[in-house]
N, C-alpha and C positions, 0 to 999 in steps of 0.2 A: 659741154664736154660729153664726148660720145661715150655710150654705155658699151661694156664688153660682156661676154658670158657669165664672167664671175661678179659683175656690178660696176658700177660706175668708177669707183676709186681702187677697185682690187686689181692685182698684178694679172696679166693675162698669162697662164702657164702653157709652154709650148712642149709637147712631149719630146723627151731626149735632148730638151734644150736647157742649159743652166742659166738662171735668171742671175744676172750680174750684181754685185754690190753698187749702188749708185754713189755718186759724188755727195749728195745730200748725207748720206748715211755715213761716209767717212768724214764728212765736215762735223756731223753730230758727234762722232766718236772722240773728237779733239777734246772735248770738254772732259772725258773719262781719262785722258792722260794727266791732267789736273787732278782728278779725283783720286786715281792711283798714287800720285806723289803725295798728296795731302795724307793719305791713309799711312804710308811708309813713314812720312816724318812724325806724324801724330804717334804711331807706334814706336819709335825710335825714342821719343821724348817723354813717353808714358809707359816705359817697358817694366811694368809690374804685373801681378796677376790679375788686379782689377783693370789695369790699363790694356791689358791683352784682351780681356774679355769685353770691354767697351769697344775697341777697335774692331773686333770680330763682328759685333754687331753692326758697327757702321760699314764695314766691307761688305757683310751680306745684304745691307740695304742698298748699297751702290750696285752690286752685282744684280740684284733682283730687279731694280728700276732699268738697268741697261738690258738684261735679257727679256724682260717683258715687252720692252720696246722692239727688241729684234723680232720677237714673234709677231707684233702687229704690223711692222714693215716688211715681214715675209708675207703677209696677207695683202696689205696696202701697196700701192705703187708710189715710191717716192719721187718719181718723176713728174708727179702731178701737183699743180701748186698748192692745192688745200693740205696734201700730207706733206710736203716740203714745209710749210708753214707751222704745221704741227710739229715738225721737227725741230725748228728754230725756236719755237715757244718751248719746248724742252730743254733746248740747249740753254735758255736763260735760267731755267729750272735747276738744271744739272751744275751751272756755275754757283748759283746761290746754295746748292746742297753741298758742292765741294767746299766752298769759302767756310761754311758752317762746321765742317768736320772737325777742325783743331779744338774747338769750343762746343761741340755738340752736347758735352756732358756739364758743360758750365753756362755761360750766358746766352749761348745761342741755339739752344735745345729746341725752343719753340719754331725758331726758322727752320732748323733743319726738318723737324716733324712736319711742319704745315707745307713745306715746299716737297717732300718726299711724298706726302699724302696726296697733294694737288697733282703731282705728276703721275702718279699711278691710276687715280682716279679719272682725271680729266683726260688722259690718253685713252683709257678703256671707254669713256664715254663719248669720245670722237669716233673711235671704232665702231660703235654701235650706231651712232648717227648715219655714219658712212656705208652702213649695210643695208641693201635694199630689203624692203619688206618681205619680198617673195623667198628670200633666203633665211627661212624660220630657223633652221638649225644653227646657223651662224648668228644669228640675233639672240638666240637662247642662249649660246655660249657666252656671248658678250655680256649678257645680263648677270649670267651665273658669276661671272669673273668680276664685275662691278659690285655684285652684292657681297663677296667674299673681302674685296679691297675696302669697300665703305665700313666693313665691321673693324677691320685691322685699323682704319684711318682714325677712328675713334680712340683706340688705344695709344696710337701714335701722337696725337693730338694732346690727350690726357698726360702722356709721358712729358710732352714738352712743357707743360703747364707745372708738372711736378718737380721735384728736385732730388738729387743724389741717388740712393739705392732704389726710390720708387720708380724713377725714370728709368732706371735700367731694368727693372722688372717688366714694367709696362711696355717698353719697346721690344723686350725679349717675347713677352706674350704676342705682341704683333707681329713679329717675324714668324714666330711658330704657326700661327694662324695661315700667314701667307705661304709660308714652306710647305704646309700640310695639303693647302688646297689643291694643287696639280696632281698629286697623289691620289688625293680624294675625287679627282676629276670635277673639281668645283660642284659638288653635290648641293643643291638647294632644295628647300621645300617646293613641291608642285613640279618643279621641272626636273628634278632628279639629278643624276650624273651626266656629265657630257658624254658622248660616244667617242670613239677611237678616231672615227672617220672625221669627226668634226675638228681634229687637232691636225689633219694632213697639212704638211708644210712642203715648200719647194726646197728639198733636202740640200741640194748644192748650196743655195744661198744661205741657209742655216749655218751649214758648216763652215762656210767662208767667213761668216761673221763671228762665230766664236774663235776662229783661229786669229781673226784680226785683233780681237780682245787680248789673247795670248800675245800677240806683237805688241800691243800697248803696255802690257806689263812688263815685258823683255826690255822694251824701249825705255821704260822708266828706270829700271835698273843700270841701263847704261848711261842715263842721264845723271842718275846719282853718283855714280862711279867718277864720271868724267868732271862733274862740278866739285866733288869731294878731292879729288886728285889735284886739280887745278889750284886749289887754295892751299895745299900743303907744301912744306918744304921738302923736296924729291930726294929721298933717300933709297938705298938698295932695298930695304925693306918694304917701304910703301910702294915703289915701283914694281915688285914682285907681287904685292898684294893687289895692284890694279891689274897687272896681266892676269892673275890667277881669277880675278872678279870677271873679266872679260871672257876667258876661257870657259868659265863656269856658266855663263849666259849663253855662249856659242853651244856647250853640250846640251843645254837644256832645249834650246833651238832645235838641235838636232834630233833628241829625243822625241820631241813632239811633232817636228814638221817633215822629218826624212822620209818616214813612210806613215805615221800615224794619222796626221790630218789628211793626206789624199785618200787612205783607206776608209777612213771616216765618211768622208765626203761621198765616195763611190757607193758605200754601203747604204748610207741614209737615201741616197738619189733612187736606187734602186729597190728600197725596203716598201711591201705594201702597207705597213704601220709606221710610216715616217713620223708621225705624230709621237708615238711611244718611243722611238728612238731619240728623238729630239729633246723630249722630256726628261728621259734619264741621262743620255749620253752628253748632251750638250746644256741643259738647264741645270741639273745637279752636278754631275761629274766634273765639269770644267770649273766648278767653284774651288777644289782643293788645287787644282793645277794653277789657276791664277794666283790664289791665296800664298802658295808655296813660293811663287814667283818674287811677290811682294815681301814676303818675309826674307827671302835671300838678299832682297835690295838693302833692308836694313843690316843683315850680317856684312854685306860688302862695305857699307860705310863704316861701321864699327871697326872692322879689321883694317881698313885704310887708314883710319884715324890713329889706333894702337895695334901696330902688327905685333909688338914685342911682349914680353912678361908672360904670364899665365892667362888664359882665356877664363874670363868671369863667366858667369852664369848667362847673362843675356846673351853673349857672344856665341856661347855653346847652343842655346835652346835656337837661336837663329840661324846659326851656320849648319847645324844638323837638321833642325825642325824644317827650314826653308826646302831644301833637296828632298827630304823624306816626304814631307806634304805632296811635293809635286810628284814624286813617284808614284804614291798613294793613288793619287788623281789620275795618272796616266796608265797605271796598270789596270785601273777599272774601267777606264774610258776604252782603252785597246781590247779589254776582255768583252765589252759589249759589242765592238765592232768585228771582232776576230773570233769570238766564242772560245778563246783559250787564254791562260794567264801566262804573261811573258817572265821566263825564268830569269832573264837578265835584270829585270825591274824588281822581282822578289829578292834577289841575290844583292841588288843594290841597296834594297831597303834594310836587309839584315847587316849589311857591311857599314851602313850609316848609323845603325843602332849600337854596333860595336865600337865605332869611332865615338860616339856619345859618352861610353862608358870610360875611355882613356882620355876624354878631353880635356879634362882639368890639368892633365900633365903637359898639356900642349901649349905652345904659344898661339894666340889668334891666327898668325900666318901660316903656323903648320897644320893648324885644324882647317883652314881654309884650301890649303894644298892637298889634304886629305880628301875631303869632301869633293872638291873639283875633279880629283882623280878617280873617285867612284863614279861619277857622273860620266866622265870620259869612257870609263870600262863599260858602263851600261849601255851608252850610246854607240860604241864600237861593237859589242857584242851582238846586239839587236841587229845591226846593220849587216853584219858578217853572217848571221844565222837566216835571215831573210833573203840575202844574195844568194846562199847556198841552198835556199829552199829547205832549211832544217826549221821543224816547228818547235818553238820553245815551250815546252810543256813540262 
């Protein structure tokens, strides 16, 4: 295997040239289509305060293992056989992780924890071993990350061996360590914190990878809508709910992709601190975007099955909470890339809050129509303002 200026297994970065997402990476992502489906179905069947907390913990774990892999494959070259094999091994782990989600707080907790810990530490160890010794800063970065992940792995495994509330608290502690780590720049004794330069990424690739995960989540909502609708006796009410769900997904796509995704890719590609932008805009702020889409998928299934009567609490929480969480994520993401808050998104969040106030008086179908209309207005407002050159502040 020929060496390159960055190291034997590292991407060769060509100035002003975007590194494409490889077929191996796209193949790897297929596992997470299943993971997202498992998360939405688990929440649907455990829609209680405790169930919501548990699914949130599982979602944060799934997102973190995917986004950490994205960082590593931004640096390493997935076109090379050893890196491809790493992705295929991680696919196996991802399938075990996803299969364990419904019973992660029951009989398969140790499976979930052990698989997650093995994926996180194993991938980082591979990256460390793949880094040439002359690249001291990168090796130190890998050592820092591996140290933090080994500490959290102890809590993951301990939680898998524990039961009930103890498991939940141990896993929350493990996630807290992992989510604080990038903000703390993976500070470790002797090595100290990593430098911003050590986090430099190929910005276009990072932006495309995260936008593809948004597509995965949106695709899952469409799969849920289609599968649920196919099993129903078609009536005017659930047909209207089906159309409304699809239009809502299109509105979400429009809000994220019409201008935001492209602007984010351009901004991070030109940034002198691409690592800082990738850490905030793509590692942290894409979580509520994806989480909002998954919660909306739950709402779609509830409305499709029961479009009439008065909306119950879980229908209200998912129907309003999903779009609201999505808008909170997108307004913060676009603030980072544009340096101003989108007025359309802020008004949309306020409108959704107002809809929640009156939601108990609406039918699930009417609530879905209202939230979808709000999302359409947000999408149209932003598009028109950007086309006219008006700054939404």
